[in-house]
Steps between C-alpha positions, in 0.01 A plus 500: 500500500489765774163682515646834382715362216470723197343349180724439201774270377731336758826332396592177673765226495528147629831377643659186639850364563569505125428874465212729403260493207436783256253761623133426455205741511201484730211744487331633810137578411223694667183300414357156458755241375411168340704212355424348164338155531714315243294177505177665388331408170283810467556875561587581861224698666591835652256570786553880536703785351758637543710186519858396416574150372849351509518254208736320267501397137663166568452317169541586131176635351346530848224760546386607847139622529320686780129583510309763696173700493522879490345654814430831322521678168833673436865442420681181608879480473706186458872528561749216456836544676771265370806712434449669835563172676778373268282262295580426130124504415386743225136493581189524279180596680157442348162588648188322365135524597264214590439415131871481431521827303830684534450823700859619522857370468859612544841339437839569657738469201779711656538373854323789674204306645132553419234742617154472342182690583152419364143620556301248703125474549343429840406131540686392187737202509856538370793259459862620506754282320878519546761327282845560353522691173702213348307233691810416706483364853693343785532532878673841474206665312328640807280813505279715720160585354320798658129541417381839623153657474636838395695687229853434393780761537763496227704809583529799735640847443718562693619144565718582802492712809708599804437354849216682681409704192140564397439574133237489225536190278335421166402131483456351153317178443184323393189613676668722760277797431164371370516127573482421127731267309694786347836667556460817707658697787410650835682732748548399862706629793758248626702514821823307493613316816724712723718201600486247215641158584582430135575713190150474352144569610193295405196725461141381434285764336145520648224560245121485495530173308732327743861499608735508203793260451797622707749735336862492623654849538873544538633666814756764402751725677521733197288808418213346302314685226275434198593562137381854401249540222724755329778386268697822538859441622459760774210304647684167481817600685570272794686604815724206581427277691151445359244234412221534246197285414427536129282346236570401136153554355569471127674254269862612446455743788806649669526685835792742545637656819771764542767468769810706574832398652868567495805313386586214734145442624396133530129427464287187520197504271237226545191463281256251648186367332461130575541566877184713503302260281546683170540308167736767366834374366713800585796651312704788645722737301722771647573803277748773561439872450565465127247219462768230464480171684707527818707230668351290775562163671179303437 
């Protein structure tokens, strides 16, 4: 890789006289990279954090284990990327202490990968286990495990920005404000790259408890805004074109926005959640001025 190559996912293909393969995915990282030692009989030792391990659940019922000693008291984040690199693995992550007691766990049951943050104690030994939720395994079940001495970012508001723009962003995650193993938020000023080489931007939040897991912002050419607190229609009118970062905070919650147009206008409306790491399963309804469902090509 060239020295200045940007971090993120790279798509690649192999080709010969018979043609080209399907596209694969390769991740360019920024820190220490290790390979899983598949012949080991005991947990693989991780010398220092942060570290990224490229591993594989090769056999049915296989469990990969990694052991380390916390260098300080504070949050530690474990992130397994499988979907990001095209792997069929639905990972389960478990963290246990030296006596084998379960400290924290998380399971990817929907194919969105796993991010888990727990409170570590200085000098304590921890073992991270990775396996498939259905105990499947074969050569395709590859993953990247990031172990980071810092908090975990789950969301950002707004989740997109324009090239060269500087704006205030609310980061939401475990330990981002106090370092505790609790969901909280913190405000930071973020400057987006003026000449992005790709359509997203990986940002690592710096905190007093370490560098957080990277959050991937979208790079946008639309006027970006944040959902207003008011529910009044006059405050939720969008000037087309527009892009809004919103939040569904309650069960059965609905966000509404008002737009105006004229007969013959053709619009494209995109509602993205999975692309910015959200678990939201979105549904979009278009209503006319009388409150009736309008026609749209979905």
